[in-house]
C-alpha angles and dihedrals in degrees: 000000000000115000120177113212120186110038134250115273117293107302094018118159099215097123093047092048092049090052092048092052094045097244106157101169097066127092130186131213125180115219148126107269090209091068108010110133098238115179108261115256093354101126137064101200137019119196131184129182112198095331109102094073089071094065112117086200110027093181094055090047096051092044088055093047089048091053090053093054121083118243105284091024122148133237123197130171142154122217135170120270123232118310092252090065094048117072096196092052091048090048094053091040088060088071094070091120091060108029132050095248099161107180094344110130096005115135121249101048111169098255100026098099133048097240091054093048092049091048095052095046092046094051088047089058103258124140137188091048117184125182123188130179120234117192135174143149111248129201109241100176148325103270130354094275092054092048093047090050089052096047094047095038099054141044117347093352092060091046091053094045092054090059094054131078123247095264092052091047093052091049092048092050092047092048095047093048090053092050093049093053086076088061099052114121122217090271092050096255114141109225124190129179117249121193127187140169120238106206133188130176140162136231103231113258088215121042089221087064091064110119113273090359089289114181116263119261107274133141126027122336091247090051091048092050091053092047092051094045091049092048093047091049090051093052103034106017128255114337115237125204106336115062095014123105140161119275119276136055120326115277117250112253132183108286115260124222111254131176116199125187118205 
């Protein structure tokens, strides 16, 4: 039986869609995966589709997910690769002079590269990690104006536009439309490269199989994260960037969409 735990992002329509499609064996709970009190060892599989990049503290989140999986349980997720490998991200990031982008589109995000992903999952106690690249050219609109309207009217683009004044919005739209003209195919379709990582990993069936003999996942997610970081630092030296965070409890991030199968 498929049971989604952790709800779609704020405002998600998962429950309504399930009802429309007559799916009676699904339940939805909204929560922050970094700290949500999953029952320990209760699930066989955890799946996320474009949710993990929203974690403020990826290590705490994956430690918590690992604790929820039974020994031998499986993790699978897909997340976007670095901004330089994603045309739509690069296009929106080009509007930094007009929109309050912050870190959006900057290279070096925590889960944007294979070595970072492997580092986080290893420190969180996962084994059997596989990371495969998935790349395609997607159609983003018919003509530059249509594609710009889509990119700035949905998702991150819409959020950023809502924070800008009318003049900045107009300049951003004009700039993006001009940039997208270079990506128009002969039939007018705007095509941009999209690159993601398809990742799978296992929770060790035997605690002794945990990488570097790391302690099994027990206690709260925050406590587990601190244990793993301390252990990793003792074995490999201090961790830089990925897996390191300021003291205190994990920050609350937008909830990711997880499917767990008991």
